[in-house]
N, C-alpha and C positions, 0 to 999 in steps of 0.2 A: 481782321478782327481787332478791336481796340484793346489797349492795355487793360482797361477796367474790366471788359467782358472776359478777357483771358484770366485775370486774377479771380473773378467770381466763379468761373468754371473750375479752376484748380481747387478752390476752397470747398466747393460743393462735392468734389470727388474724394476729399480727404476722409470723411466718415466711412465711405464705402470701401476704400482701400484698407482702413484700419480694421473693419469688420472681416474682410477677406483674410487678413493676417492672423486674427484671433481664432476664427472658426477652423477647427481641425477636420471636421467631417467624419470623425471616428466614433461610432456608437459604443457605449459601454457594454462589455460582455457580462456573462453571469459571474457571480463571485466564485472564487476557487473552492474546491472541495476541502473539507476538514477531515483529517484522519484521527480516529479515536480508538482506544482499546478499553474494553470493559466486559461486563457480564450481561447476558441476555437470558430472559426467562419469559414464559407465557403467563399472562395474567388476564382473566376475564375476556378470553377470546382474542387478545392482541399481544404482540411481542413488545417487551419493555427492555430498554437498554440503559444500564447504569455505568458511566465511565469509571475507570480505575481511580480509587482514592477520592471519589466524589459522592455526593448525596443526590445529585440531579438525576432525574429519570425522564427518558425520552421514549415516545412511541416510535417503534421501528417500522418503516415502510420501505417498499421496494421502489427505487427511482425509475424503474422501467425495464431494465435488462440484467439486474444483478442476481436474480433467482434466490435472494437471501432468505425469503420465507421458506421455500422448498428445502434449502440446504439445512436450515435450522431444524425444521420438522424431521428431516432424515436423521440427523444426529440425535435429536431428542427422543426418537423412537428406540434408541439403544439404551434408554434408561437414565439419561442425563437430565436432571431437573433444571440445571443451569449450565450455560455454555460460555466459554471465553470467546470473544469476538474482536477481531482487528479489522476495522471497517473505515471506509471513506465515503463522504456524502455531504449533504447540506443540512444545516440546522434551521428549523423554522418554528413557527407558532403552532399550537394545537389546542383544540377544544376538549380533549380527553381529560376527564377528571383524574386528579392525582398525578399529572405529568407536568414537566417543565417545558414541553415542546415536542417537536417531532424530529426524527433523524432520517432523512430520505437517502437511502443507500445507492451509491453508484459503483462501488468497488468493494469486493471481498478480498482482503489480504489473507485472512486466516480465520477459521472456525474450528474450535476443538473442545472436546468434552473432558480431556485429561491433560495434565501438564502444569507448568508453572503459571502461565497466564499473567495476571497482574503482578505476581511475585517474581517475575523474571528480571533479575537485577542487571543482566547484561544487555537487555533489549535496547536501551538508549545508546549503547556503544556499538551496536551492530549495523553493518551495511546489508548483510545478507546471511541467512542461515539455511543450510540444505542438509538433507539426510535421506537414507534409504534403509531397506531391510534385506536380509538374506543375501549376502552378508550385511551386517549392520555397519553403517558408517554415518558420520556426523561431521559437518564442516561449517566453520564460522569465518566470515570476513568482516573485519571491523577495525577499531582503533589499534588493536594489537597485531594487525596483519592477518594472515590466513592461517588457520589452525585446523588440522584434520585429526579427528578422534576415531579410533577403531578398537573393538574389544581385544584385550590381551596384548595391546601394543601401546607404547608411550605416545602422547600427543606429538604430532608433527607440525611444527611452526615453520612457515616458509614465507619469503618475500613473494610478491605476486604482481602480475601485470593485468590490468583490466582493459577490455576492449568492447566498445559499443558496436553492435551488429544491426543489420536491417531488421525490421518488424519487431523492434523492442527487445531483441535477444541480447544477452551479455555473455562474455567469455572471461574467465579468470584463469590465468595460467602461471605456472612456476616451474623452473628448472634449477634445482639446487641440491646439494648433497648427493649428487648422483641419481636423483629421481626426477621424473617428469610428471607433472600434474596438470590436467586441464578440466575445468568445470564449465559446462555450458548450461545456461538457463534460458527458458523461453516463457512468454506470458500465455499460459494455458492452465485451465483448471486441473488440479492434481489432488487425488485423494490418497492419503496414507493407507496402505492395504492392511495395516495392523490396528491402528488407532481410529481410523475413519476421519482423521483431521483433514479439513479442506484447505488447500493452499492455492495461491494464485499463480505459481510458477512450477513448471516441470524442470527437473535437473538430471544431468548426465555427467558422471565423474569418470574420467579416464586416468588411471594411475598405473604406470609401468605396463601398459598393454592390456590391463584389466578394465572392463567397462561396467560401471555400477550406476543404476538408475534410482531415482527418487523424486522428492518434491522439495520446493524451496519457497521462501518468502522474504520480502525486504524487512530489514530492521528499521529502527527509528531514524537512522542516518540517511535513509534513501526512501523516497516516495515514488 
């Protein structure tokens, strides 16, 4: 092959090599889910969601497997005209009159008819909140560490160790001041047997040999 033909062949290959280097071959995936807290109420045969401290209104629809409409109707049948909802999904456009779009739900974090809701000042500093009944217990994990509250006992603040387990489960443990505490949470629908609140996590608290069960949900510091 002559020198001229060799040079022409090399030059012809340069655009092809450059294209191979630029093209990644990775298709773009769907946009990440958006987590929002707000109020839900039924209007004209549809569910309308208003985020906390906002005026926007979104038509609420099920993304396919969240069962959000069924859960809201169940809680609404207890006499609650408006519910607090902590949800994740995708925002999109809508043709519905009087709305700013649609909120297609893929995950229910919490649905409740009573409680602080949008007025919960500690939510933004929380990693996780868990609690149960009979006997009553309430535990928070967040920027101030782990704090356990029980009736007629002072709050118990402890350092803790977090462990990620298979199948999305989590463990929070502490051994201090002569006490052993273990909190286990798992991603499974859980209903508070007193308030009817829907949570996305089950919880089991083991404290000095005593086993207490309840529900839990992630705070703003954890999705």
